[in-house]
N, C-alpha and C positions, 0 to 999 in steps of 0.2 A: 032282758038281755044282758046279763053283765059284761065287764071288760073283756074277762077270760074267754068265754065262750062266743063272745063276737070275734075275738081275735083267732079260736078255732076253726071259723069260717075260711081262714086262707089259707090252713095247711090240705094239705093234699091227703086225701084218707087211703093208706096203703097198708097193705100185711104186710108181715115180717114171716114168710117164708125159708126154715131150713132143710135142708134135704140128704140125708147120706154123711152127716158129719162126721168126721173123725179128727182128732186131738191128740198131737204127739209132745210129750216133754223127752228129747232125747231118743231114746229107746224107749220107753214107757208110752204104752199105745193107752192112751187116758178116756178117750171119748170113742165108741165103735158102732158108727151107724146111726147117732140121733138124728129122729128127724122130728118134725113140730113146726105148728104156725099160730101165729098170732095177729087177729083178724082187730079192725081199727074200733076203738072204744071195747074191745073187749080187754078182762084180766082173765089173763092163766096163768096157772101156778105151775111150777117146776118142784115139786119135792123131793126129799132124800136127808138120809143123814148126810154126817160130819164124812167126807171123803167118796161122797158119790157120785162127784164130779159137778155139782152144780155152777160154782162160780168157773170151770173152766169151760164150761156151756158158752157161758157167759164174755169171758176172753176169746172163745174161739170166734164168736160171733163178731166180735167189733174190732178183728185182728190181733191180737195181743200174745197168741200164741205162736209160739217158732215155727209151728209147723202144721198147716190143717191141709185136709181132702174132705169133698164134699160143695155143696150149692148151698149158698146166702143169699137171699133176693130180699129185695124191698121194693113191691109193687112189682114194676118191670125190669128194676134196676139191678144189674149183679152185685155185687158184693165181694165174691170170695176172691181171695188174693188181694183186696183193695188196702189200702193205707189206714190206719183208725180213724187219721184226718180223713182221708174220704168219706169213708164210713156215718163218721157222727155230722159231717156236712149234708148225710143224703137222707138224715131224718133219723138215727138210732143215737140213743144217749142212753147212755151208761152209768150208773149210780152205784158204785161199789161200796159195801161194807167198811164199817170204819170211820172215821174221823179224815175227811179229805178235802176240807176245807179251809182257805189260808187264815191261820190263825189268827195271826196278826191285824192281820186286817179286819173291819167293818163289816157288817154283814152286808149293808149298802155297795162297799167296792168289792165286795165276793159276787155279788150281784152285777155289778158294771162289767166287770172282767168277762162274764158266762155271756152277758149280752153282748158286748163287744167285738167279743168272738168269731158269734157264731151269726149274731141276726141282724136285720137290716132295718130293724122295727126302731122308732124312737124311743131313748130311753125311758121317759116320762111315760109313757104309752105301756111298754113292757112292764115296767115297775107299777103301775096298775091293776095288768093284769096277774102281777103275782100276788097282789096282795088282798087281790080278791081270792086268789086262792088259800093264800097262806095268811090270813089278816095279824098272826099273833108273830109275825114278823115284822109289822111296823112301829111297832114300838122298840123293835131291837134293832134299827137301822143304822144306831150310830156306836153300836157297843158291838167289839171286837170278835168274832166268829170263835177264838181259845176258849172264852170264856161261856157259853152256848150251852145247856144242858143237852144231854143226851138227843132226847125229841126235837128242841129247836133246832139243833144241828142236823139231825136226816132231814127236817122239814127247809133249811137252808139247801142241803144239796139236792134235794126233790126242787126247789124255784128255780137253783140254778138249773137245771136240767131242763125243766119248762123253757125258762129261757132264750133255750137253743132252737125251741120250736121243731120237735121233735113230732118223729109221726108213732115211733115205737119206743116205748120207755124201761128200760133191763131194771129192774130194783133187786140188789144182791141184798139179802136176807135185812130187809128194812127194820123190823124190830128188834134187832141184837141189842141186849144189853138195856132195854129200854121195860121202865112200870106200865105195867098193865092199864093204866088209867092213862097214858099219852100211846102206848097202842090200840086204843079205842080211836084217840083223835084222831093216829094217825091212816088208820081203817078207812073214816068220814073222807082226809083228802084223796086216799089215793081213787076213791071211786069218785070222787069231783073231777080228778082229773080226767078219770076216764070219761065224763060226760063229757068233754071238751071234743071227742076223736081220737084221741092217746090211745093204741095198745098200748099193753102192758105187760110183761112177764114179768111175776115174779119168785126166786129163787128163797125157797124159805124151810127153817127146820120145824117154826112152830104150822105144823100142820093144820091145827085148828083154826088158826087166825088167818090162814089161807083159803082155806075149805069155807070161810064165813065170807069171803070176799070174790071169790074168784068163781068163773063160771065154770071152766073146764080145768083140768090137772093132769098133769106130768111126774109119773114117779119114776124115777131115775138110781138107779142101781149099778155100783161098779161099772158106770160109765155106758150104760145101757138103758133105755125106756122098758120098765118092768111091766108096766100097765098107763095106760091114759084112757080118759073120758069125762064125761062130766061128772061135774062134782058130787051129786047126788047118785050116781054110779057108784063113785068109788068110796063116798061114806056109807055104802051101803056094804061092802066087801072089808070080812073080820079079816082078811090075811091082811092085805095092804092098811088097815087102821094097826095091826100089831106091828107090822115093821115100823109105822109113822111113831110108835107109839102111843096111839091113840087105843089100844085095844084093853 
């Protein structure tokens, strides 16, 4: 058993349940009654074209939208209406798209900040956990985050999220701008994270990547769940494949 797997034993296995979620920007009604769930250790895809509401869904779950309605729960804990800080402390980690690390700080400094903000685990043990999962970061610990490649930066963001000891991880467009070889490597990292018991919800335009990684998927269209089901069933639906650009 490696460090990360052992550390997972301290994580409470809980599911994320979203029921009838609505979200608004001013008078614009963006999300219109979304219902979805992510179980512990499960990888689930949230698919859709640009503007379908994927990022808004994540922002609504973690309390970053100005107005929401509906229910969000992590296990028995109600998260609806709570602050983003409370939701993060409860076990929901959000990894947004783009470069979100502290570019002038080293990789190790970024990891230390993430650890000190959320975790009571000793830093040395926590770093061992992270380096088990993302060994490529070991040689970059003293490198400024701002000069990392796109793939390295994505790994750093995921590593920082893992240090918060989440029950559920929300990954927003993790393959955006990455080379195919890096995407393949990232897929293995996400699979490994799931084996630690973390439930993972991935918002992706790259449906081929998501289908190859997930057990289930939700297809989002203009703020509605157009269809949901197993990846096998959705992969056989020609209408959905065409909608996602795979036809």
